[in-house]
N, C-alpha and C positions, 0 to 999 in steps of 0.2 A: 304305742308308737308316739302317741303327742308326747307322752310325759315323757320319753326318751330324747325325742327333740330337742325338747323343750331342756332338759338335763344338757342336753349336747352343748346347746348354742351359751346355757349359761357357765360351761366349762370354759367355753373356745373366749369369750367374754373377759372369764378371771384371765385365763392364760395370755390373752391382748397385752401387747406394749402399755406403760403407763400413759403414753403419750396419745397412744390411739384411744383408749380408754377415753381419755381429756377431751379429745379432739370431737368423740361423737356426745359428749354432754356439754360442750362449749357450745355460747351464740356467739354469731359474729355480730362485727358493731353496724355494721347497715351501711353503707355512704348516702346519703350525707350524717356523718356523726353530729352535728346540733344541729338546734329546730331553726327553721325561719332562715333567713338570709342574715351570713356571714362571712368575711372576705379576709386575706392578708393573716391569715392563723398564726402563730407564736407558740412552741409548747416547750414550756418549762416540768421538769422534774424534782419536785421541791423534796431534799434531806429533809426540813423540818419537820414535814407532813405524811410525808412517805406518799405522797400524791401527784399524779398527773396533772398540769393546767393548761388550758390553751385561753388564748385571751385573742382580738382580732377586731378587726373593722368592722362594725354593726350597718351594713348592706339594705339595700333595701330604699336608700332614700334619693329622688332623684339631683342626680349634680353629684354623688357620694356625698350628700350632706348630713351626713351622721354625724351626733357630735357627742358622742360618749363611748365607753369599752363596759363592754361587760369582762368575765369572767369564768368559766365551764372547770368542773374537776372531775375528775378521773383513778379511782386505785387500779384501772384494769386496760386500758384504753378504749374500753368500750362501753362502760356503763358511766355517761356524764353529766355533770349535778351544775344547775343553773347557780352563780355564788353571787348574782348580780350585781348592778352598779356599781364598777373599782374607779372611775374618774370620769365627771361629766364639765367638758369644755364649754356648756350651754350657759354655765353657771361662774359665782368668783373661786369656785376650787380652783380655776386656773385661769390666773387673772390678765396671762400675756395673749390668750388666744379666744374666740369667737366659734368654732366649729372646726367643720371637717376633721375631725378626729379618725388619722389613717393609720394603720402598718404598724403596728405595735413591737417592742422588743423588752425581754425584762431577763436578767439573770438574779441568781440568789449568791449574795456574799457573805461569807462570817467575818462579822467585826466586833472585836474586842468579845469575841466567846460566844456573840450571839448571831441569829440571822438575821440578815436586811435585804431589801430586794428593790431593785433600781428598775424602775419601769420608761420607757423613751421610745416617746409616738410625736407622731407632728401633727401640727396642726393648722389652722388661719390665723396669720397677725395680722391685724388690721392696723398696726401703726405702718408696714412696712407694702401692704397686699398684697404678702407673699406667704406660700409656704415656710413653716421655720419647726424643728426639730427640738423637747423638751422631756426632762424627765421629771419622775416623783417617785417617791421611796414611801417604803411601807417595811413592818416587822413584821405581815404574815405576807403570803401571796395572793391575800383577797382583800389587803388592808385594812383599814383605812389608808387611804393615798394622799401624800401632800407633796405639791410641787413644789418646785424650784422657786417660779415666783417670774422666770424669764427666760426666752430660748437658749438652748448651749450651739445651736448651729443654724445660723440665720442668714448665710448668704454663702453664693459658688465658691469654691474654690480656684485660687489660682490660674487664670489661662481655663475655665472652663467657663465659655460662652451663652450656657441653655440649660434649662433643665431647672428643677425642683427639689427641693430642700424634705425629701421624704423614704419614705422607703427603710428606718433603721435595723442596722441589725448590730447587736452585743455580743462580745467575746473573748472571754478567755483564753490567751494562750498556756497549755499545760507543760509544755516545755520551759518558758521563762516567768509565765506567771502574769504576764503583761496583761491588760485589759484594753479593748480596743473598739472603738464606735465604725461603723460602715454607715453607708447610706449613700441615695442619690439615685432619682427620675433622669436619663437621659447622657450620666455617667454613675460609676462609681469613684466614692471616694472613702481613705479610712483616714483616722489621727488615733492617738492613743490619748486613754481617757486619764484624766487624772485621778491622784490616789482613793480621792474621796468619791469619785464615780460621777462628779457632777456637774462636769466639763473637760473641753478636751484641750490638748494640749497642741495649741495652734501650729507651733513652729514643726507638728509632725507628722500634720497635713498631706496626704498623697492622693493622686488621681491614678488610679488601677484598670481603668475602662478597659475589658479586655478588646483589641482590634478586630476588624474586618467583620466575617461571617454575613448572612442574611437572615432573611424574617422566617428563613424556610431554616435554618438550624441555629447558629447561636450570635446573631447579632444583638449586642446588650442594647436594654431598654430600660429594667429597673431591679429593684427589688434584691439585695445581695443577699447572699445567706455562707458564712460560714463554717465549717466543723473542722476536726482533726481526729483521724484515723491511720492508726501503722506508721507514722512520722511523714505523713502528707498532709497537706493542708487542702481542702478540697475549697472551693467557691464555687455556689451557684448562683444564675439570677436567670430573669423572665426576658423572654423574647414576643416582640409584637405589641399589642394592643391589649388591656384588660378587658375589652368588649367584644376581641376578636375571637372565633372559632379557634383559631391559631396559635392563639397565646399559650407558653410552651417555656418548659425549663431546659437548659441549656447547664455544662459546669467545665471548670477547669481545675488546675493543680497547683500549689507551689509549692518551695519548700522550706516560704516564711508568710508568717498574716500581712508582712507585707507587698509580700508579689516578689519579680514577676511572676501573671500566671500564664500557662503554658495550655491553650485549651484544648479539652481531651478530643483523642482523633475520632471518638466516637461519641460528640456533645449532648444532643439531644438524648435525654431520660425518662421524659415526662412529657405528654403528648395527648390530644385528645385522639377521642376513639370514634368517629360515627355510627358504624356498624353497634356499638351500644348505647348510640343516646348520650356520649361522653364527650364536651367540648370546653376549651378554654381552659386547661387544667395547668395550671403556673400560680407563682408568688407561694411559696414554701418555706417551711422551715420542719426541722430534723429531729429526728430521737434516737438515740440507744440506748435503749433497756438497763438499766444501771445492774453491774453483774454478769451482763451478757455480750457477744458482738451480735446482737439483732436491734437491728435497724427499720426506723419508718422515716415516713416523707408523710407530711401532714401539709395539704394543699386547699387552693378552693378551685372551684369550676363554675361556668354558667350553668342556672338552673334552666333544663332545653326548653321550658315552657316559655321563658324570655329570649329565645338567640335570635327572634328577629329585630333587626334594630331600631324598629321602634316603639318595641317595648324594651329601651335599654339593659343589654344583655351585661351592660359593662356594669352595673350597680343590683344585679340581681345572680347573686355567688353565694355559695355554698360549700358549707367546710367538709374535706374527705380526707380520709387517711388509707393509705398500701403499704405494703414492704416495701423498702428498698434493699436491693442485694448487690454486692462483689464481684466479682470473679478473682482469681488466685493473684492476678496484677494489680488488686487494688481497684480496678476500673471499675464504676458503676454502672451497672447492667439497667436496659432499659426498664421502666417500672409498668409493673401490669395493672390498671388500673380496672377497680371492680366496683358493681353496685355494692358488692357482700362486705367490703370492708377486711377485716383484720381478726383475727380471733381474739381473747383477752389473755395479757400478759400478766407477772406476777413478779415483779422488780425487787433484788437483794437490797432490802433495808439496811440502811447506812443512819447509824444512830446518833441523832443531835444532838449538839453540842449542850451543857449543862449552863443555862444563864446562873 
């Protein structure tokens, strides 16, 4: 009887769908996906290497005092390898900034048959005593990166009375091929990037800040993020303060990368779940697995051991990942935030250009 049961179990396993067999064998990523404290995650899939990369604010320092950026890479969104420090604002590697290395963005471009990486970030400019946005370039996703030598966004857009030049996002419009930079704490701005990607066309600056809302739904605070799917441009942003358990993500859509933005009828897509001990879920990036319509949101949340304001919840954050789904009309469904994370993915490899 024991042999019969064993043979029956083996037969059922062989007859099961391949996806079911994979799910039994696969391990979950587990949240958080990066060790120690990191925040403001930016994710990239590199055609050159066939790997995913995460760049983030190095967290855990009082007053958001982190001064360098690191990279982590993964073949499958589950197994992450530390690739080391890629840019250090406390050295002469970045001559114009002294620290506050915050909220990066990166894009991979093909330039004269070779891949090149443009890494945008904010830092503290001691000349103006304000935050500014800079850019560094490299030939691989992990560097070495070389800073442009001066900030490319250093002042408020015309008509904006407050806020900081931080929380940058870079986006290539798949329709026009044009490249855009988005940024802003207290406002959302956009400008077209120059052809060399090393500066913005200041004549194209627009303020796109979504109007209205409350701290309970979609009142804009910071961290714009833009992506394109099925003819729509999706604009995501963070609401409330990064040290608040209520820090969450709202969204709207537009017919153009320059807006105007229509706030979604159900705008909140990522928020805390106190019953699960999950708080402060915001400042995100998004990735679509190459070759599929499978979407994931990468975001930070507060380590619950530091939730008390005396413990500094705003700079004790950890990077997490969960699935992001859409309904049949293209609306983003509320994300189910988890401790388990996601299953491994296998992107379709896109052959790199020959050098």
